[in-house]
N, C-alpha and C positions, 0 to 999 in steps of 0.2 A: 415533720413529714406528714403529708396528707394521705387520704385514701386514694387508691386508684379508681378510675371510673366505674369498674365493675364491683370491686371490693368484696368479691366472694359471693355475690348475690346469685340466686338461682335464676336460670333462664325461664321465662314464663311458659315455654313450650315443654319443659321438663317435668317429670313426675316426682323426682326425688333427687337426693344429693349426688347420685351417680352422674348426673348430667351438669354438674356445677360448671359455671363459666370461668374461664381463665383468659384474660386479655381478649375478651370478646368471642372466644371460640370454646366449644365444648372440649372436654378432655378427650384424649386419643381414642379411647374405647369406652363409650358411655354405658355399655352393657356389662362391663366388668366391675365388680365391687372394688372400691379403692381402700387402701390402707393409708391413714393419715397419722403422722407422728407429731404430737404437740408437746413442746418442751419449754419450761421456764429456764432462762439463762441470764447470767450477769453480763455486764459490759465486757468483762475479760473472759467470757466463755465458760464460766463455771456453772454446773448444773447440779451440784450436790446440795441436798437438804434444802430445797427452795422454801419450805415452810418456815425456815429460820430467817430468811431475808426478803422474801417477796411480799409478805402481808401488807406492809405500809404502802405498797403500790397497787393494791387491788381496788380499783375504782369501779364505779357503777357501770361505766361503758365497757370496761374489761370483763366484768361479771356477765354482761349481756353477751359479749363475744364468746365467752366460755359456755354459756348456756346454749347459744345457737350451735356451737361446735358439737356439744354433747347430743342435742336433739336431732342433729343431721346424721347421727351415727346410730346403728342398731346393734352394736357389739363393742366390747372392750377387749383389748389384747395387751397383756401386762407380763412383765418379768416378775420373779418371785418377790423380790424386796418391795417393789411398788405395790404389788398385789397384797402382801401382808400388811403394809401400812394402810392401804385403802380399806381392807377388810376389817381392820380394827377400829376405823373411825366412822365410815359412812353408815353402817346399820344403826348408829345411835344419833344421827344428825337430821332425821327427817322432819322433826318438829321445828328445828332451827332453820334448815335450809330448804324445806318445802319440796317443790316439784323436782328441783335438781337432784336432791338426795334420793328421792323416790326413783328417779330415772337411773341413777348410779346403782342402786340396790336391785333393780329389777332387770336391767339389761343382761343379756348373755355375756359371760366373762370367760375368756380363755387365758390361762396362765401358763407360761413356758417355764418348766422347772423339772429337774431330775431328782430334786431333794425334798420338795414339798410333799408331806405325808398325806394331808387331807386339805381339800379346798372347800371350806365350810361356808364361805360367803354365798349368798343366794345365787343360783343359776350359774355356777362355775364349773368349768371343765379344765382339767390339767392336760397339757401337751407335754409328754415326757420324752418322746423320741422324734427324730427327723422333723424338727420345728419348721424349717423352711418348706418341706414338703407338705406338712399339715396346714400351714398358713396359706400355701398356694391353693390348696383344696377349698379353704374358706373363701378365698377371693372368687372362686368359680361359682359359689352359691348365690342365689338371689338374695338381694338385700341392699342396704345403704352402706355408708362408710363404716369401716372398722377403725376404731380410735385407739391409738397408743398413747397413753399419758406417761411421761417420764420413761422409765424402762430403757435407759440408753444402751445397755449391753445388748438386750434383745433387738432393739431397733437397728443398731449397727450391724448385727448379724443378718438381719433381713435385708438391709441395704446391699450387702455383699452379694445377695442373690436377686437383686433388682425387684424386690417385693414392696418397697416403699414408694408410694405414688406421690406423696406430698409431705413436706416438713414445714411445720410452723414454729419458728423460733420466736418466743416472746421475750424480747431483750429488755431487761430492767436497768434503770439508770443508777446502777451501783456496781463498783468493782470490789471483788472479794479477795484478790491476791492469791489465795490458795484454794485448792479443791479440784475435783475431777472435772475435766473439760469435756465439751460436747462430743468431739471426735477423738478423744484421747485414745491412743493405741491403734488408730487406723493405720493399716499396713500400706496404704497408698493414698495419694491425694484424692479428695472428694470434690468433684466438680458439680456445681449446682446452678440452676437458672432461676433468678428472681422473677416471680410472676405476680406478686401482690405485696403491697405495704399498707399498714394502717397504724396510726398513732392513737394513744389513749390519754385521757386527762391527767393521769398520774405520771406521764413521761415514758411509760412502757411502749415499745414499738413491736408490732407483729410483722415479721418478715416471712413470707411464704415462698417456698422453693419447690421446684421440681428438678428431677435429674437433668443435667445439661445434655444437649443433643450430641 
C-alpha cells in the first residue's frame, strides 16, 4: 500500500502542525490544538507490550516517521502505565537516541492518574481529576499537536468525549493471538474515516483515521 498524495505533509501556507493537510484540505479548525493518538498494533488488533514484538519491524523509514511525529508535537499526554515505562527509560537514552530522546525528555508531559504519587520525569504534570475537562483546556491553549503514545485506556476515555482528533494505527505484520485489543471494552461501535495510509520497508502500515462524519 503506497502513500496518499499528501502523506501528512504540511501545507506550505501553514506555520505549524495545527494546519496539517488531510486529503488536500486543512483540518476543520486550524486554530485549535489537535490531540493525536499514535498506537502500535498487531494484525489481530493487540496493543499490549509492543516492545516485546515490534522491534524487528522498526525500519529506518519508520524511525523517521516517528521522529517527524514527535517533532510536530509540543506536549505528550500519557496514562500512568505508559508514563512510568517512558520515565524509566528515556532519561538514560540521550547518548544512544540523540535528538529524539532529548525531545522526549524536554517536552511538557501530562500524565492522567489518580494513583501516581510523584511525576519525577522532567517537565511533568499530573492530571488527577476531571481528565476530559483538563484535556479540553489544553486543546484551547496555543501550541502544536499533543501526542498520545500508547495509553489506550486514556485515549478511549478521551474518544468518548470527542477529544481525539486523529488516530494513527501502526499495524505490524504479526498476529499475536492473545492480548488487549485496541478498542477492547468499547461500549459502542467506533466509526472512523480513513484519511491517510503509508507503508514502510519492514511491512508496517500506518493507517490514519479521523472520526467519521
